[in-house]
C-alpha angles and dihedrals in degrees: 000000000000092000089051092054091047091052093048091047091051094048101036105027124229098290097047090043089056091050091048094049094046089050096052095038095061110116094227096041111135112190093195092055091044090052092049092049092046101044112016115104093025122115123232088252091054092050091048091050091051092048092050092048091049091050091051092050094046102035092121097046 
């Protein structure tokens, strides 16, 4: 568990790690529903564009 947190901290940074943990720790968090809301209805091209943009913004993380 400790190694997992260290890895997340290294990759996300302290602020994003806090957001991530608070998101998954919610009692009523449903990953499947979150995934549907986040990705359903988007084309592969839209998802690719978002991934590329994210990579550009976080290339030094």
